[in-house]
N, C-alpha and C positions, 0 to 999 in steps of 0.2 A: 846508609841512607836516611837522610832526614828529609821526611816528607812532613809538610807542614799541613794541617787540617784546614779545610776552606772556612772561611770566616761565615757567619750566619748571612751576610749580605750576599756572598758569592754562591751559598747554597739556594738562597731564594731566587737568584737570577737563574741558575741552572734549571731549577724545577719549572719556573715560568717559561723558559725556553723549551724545555720538554714537553710542556702542555700544548704548543701550537698545533692546531688541526684537530684536536680531541673533540671538540664541538661539531665539527663538520663530520667527522667519523660517527658521533653519537646521532646526528640528525639522519645520517644515511641509513643507519641501523633503525631508527624508529619511523621514518617516512613510509614504508610499506604498510605498517600497522595504522598508521594515522590515515593513509589514503583509503585503507579497506574500512576503517570506521566511518569515514567520510560518505563512502559509497553505500554501506549499510544504512546510515542514517538517512540519506536521500530516498533510498529505496523504501525504507519503513515509512517515511514521512509521506510519500506518494501513495502508498498501500493504505495508510490511514486516512488520507484525502478521499481515495476511491470508496472505501468502507462508508465514510461520511456521504458521499455522493450517491451511493446505492440505497442507503437508508432514506435519504430524502426523496429519492426517485420511487421507493416502494411506499412511503407515505403519500406522494402526490398520486401514484396509482391507485392506492387503496381509497383514497378521497374521492377520486373520479370514479371508481366503481361503486362507491357508497350512494352517489347521487344518480347512478345508472349512466354515466357518461364516460365509460372506460373506452379509450381509443385502440385497445388491443396492444400486443407486445411491441409491435413496430411504432406505433404511435406514441407509447410511452418511451420508448428507447429514443426517439426524435426529440423529446424533451429533455434529454440528459445533458449535462453541463460540458462535458470533454467529448471531443471529436472521436476519441478512442471509444467511448462508451455508446456514443450515437452510432459507430459502426457495427455492423451485424458480424463482422469477422474480427473485431478488436483492433489491435495496432501493436505498436512496438513493446508496451507493458502489458496488454490485456490479451490473454490467449483466448481466441474463439469467441470474443464478445461475450455479452451477458446473456444469461438464461433467465427470462421473466416468466413467472408463472403466477395465475389467478385460481384461487380455489375458494370454496365456500365451506369452512370446517363443520358446519352443523348439516350440511347437506341441502340446506333450503336457500333459495335465492328471494325469499320474502323479506319484507320490512322487519327490521328489528334483530336479524340474524346476521352474524359475522361475516365479512369478506376479507380474504387475506391475499396480498401480493408479496410474493418472495422473489428476490433477485440474487442470483449467485453469479460469480465470475472467477477467473484464474488469472492471478497476477503473475507476470514473469519477471524474474531477477537474474538474467543471464550474466551480467557482468560480474555481480557478486559471487555468483555460483562458480564462475571460472576461477575468481582471485582466491576465495576461501574454501578449502575442502571441508566437506561436510555440510555446507549450506544448501538447503533446496533450491532447485531452479525455478520453483513456483510456489505460491501459497494460494489455497482457496479462501475466497472472502464472500460473505453474503449480507443481506439486509432484509429485513422483512417488516410488514406493518399490517395490523388488523384493525378494522373499523366495522362499526354497525351500519347495516344497510339502511339508508334514510328513504328509499324508493326501491320497489322489487326491482331486481336487476335481471337484464336480458343476456348480459355477457356470459359467454360459455367459459366455464373452467377449463383450465389446462396450461400447457407452457407454449 
C-alpha cells in the first residue's frame, strides 16, 4: 500500500471543513449564561434605582417633617417616582409596598432635635431565582434620612 500523505493545502482544507458549525455550538453553550447575566444585571440595576428612589423619598420626608409639614406615610408614598412605590401593595418587583417610618431619635419633637424617616422595601427577583440556583428570590433594601427640626413637630412617630 502506497499511501501518500496529504499536502499541506489538503490538510488545511480538511481542517477548515471540519470546523463548520463550531461557532453555532459554542454560541448555544454560552447563550444561557449570557442571558442569566443580562437578567441579573437588569434586576440589579432596577434594585439600585429603587434604592436611590427610596433614599430620595426619605430625604424629602425628613425635610417635610423638619419644617412640620409631614404628610404622613400615605402622603409621602404618593410623591414616589414609580407606580410600584406609590402603591401600598407594591407590584411586579416590589413585594408588599414600602414601609415608611417617622421617628425622633432624641425622643423630643422640639426645634433643634433630629427627625428621621426610614423607608424599607423588599425587591422580588422571581425570574433570576428560577433560572439560577442559589439566587435569593428577594432582596431587602432601605433608605433613611435624618434632619434637624426647624419647627416643633406635631407629626406622630411610627410606621
